[in-house]
Every structure is written in structure tokens, then in C-alpha cells.
C-alpha positions as CSV (number, residue, x, y, z in Angstrom):
1,M,9.1,6.6,11.5
2,T,8.9,8.4,8.1
3,L,9.9,6.3,5.2
4,H,9.2,8.8,2.4
5,E,9.5,12.5,3.1
6,E,10.0,14.3,-0.2
7,P,7.6,14.3,-3.1
8,D,8.6,11.8,-5.7
9,Y,6.6,12.6,-8.8
10,I,6.9,9.8,-11.3
11,L,5.6,11.7,-14.3
12,E,6.0,15.2,-15.6
13,P,3.2,17.3,-16.9
14,D,4.5,16.7,-20.5
15,D,4.0,13.0,-20.0
16,Y,0.2,13.6,-20.1
17,S,0.3,15.5,-23.4
18,L,-0.2,14.2,-26.9
19,G,2.8,11.9,-26.8
20,W,1.7,10.2,-23.6
21,D,1.6,6.8,-25.3
22,D,5.1,6.8,-26.9
23,G,6.5,4.5,-24.2
24,A,8.5,7.1,-22.2
25,A,5.9,7.4,-19.5
26,R,5.8,3.6,-19.1
27,C,9.6,3.5,-18.8
28,K,9.5,6.2,-16.1
29,I,6.9,4.3,-14.2
30,E,8.8,1.0,-14.5
31,A,12.0,2.7,-13.4
32,W,10.3,4.2,-10.4
33,I,8.8,0.8,-9.4
34,D,12.2,-0.9,-9.7
35,K,13.9,1.8,-7.6
36,F,11.1,1.6,-5.0
37,A,11.4,-2.2,-4.8
38,V,15.1,-2.0,-4.1
39,E,15.4,1.2,-2.0
40,Q,12.2,1.4,0.0
41,F,10.2,-1.8,0.0
42,P,12.6,-3.8,2.1
43,E,12.3,-1.3,5.0
44,M,8.5,-1.2,4.6
45,N,8.4,-5.0,4.7
46,R,10.6,-5.1,7.8
47,I,8.2,-2.7,9.6
48,I,5.1,-4.7,8.6
49,V,6.7,-8.0,9.7
50,D,7.8,-6.5,13.0
51,C,4.2,-5.3,13.6
52,L,2.8,-8.7,12.8
53,R,5.3,-10.4,15.1
54,R,4.4,-8.0,18.0
55,H,0.7,-8.6,17.4
56,Q,1.3,-12.4,17.4
57,D,3.3,-12.1,20.6
58,T,0.6,-10.1,22.2
59,C,-2.1,-12.6,21.2
60,A,0.0,-15.5,22.5
61,T,0.2,-14.1,26.0
């Protein structure tokens, strides 16, 4: 199962130039983290929990 197929670059090359500390880069990173937490983390969490449950079931038998 692929959770993330396309490149999702958080920052643009201009974000690394002289104005890197103006707060815009931080806002982009925070927005990306918020979006990731809502859109992708729940599925990743489900996969991890399912793997742990299968492992626990395997060890119990």
C-alpha cells in the first residue's frame, strides 16, 4: 500500500534565500504538518496499529 505517491515539497527554492526568516517558511511548514496530520496520519496510524495487533496475535499463539 502506498500512502504518498507524489512529491510534496514543503518549501520553494525562494524560501531558502535572504528572506528565509520572515516567517513565511515557518507558516508553510506548519500548514503542511496540519494537513498531514488530518489527511495522512490517521491512515498511517491505522496501518501501524493493525501491524502491532497482528504481531500480538502471532505471539499469543
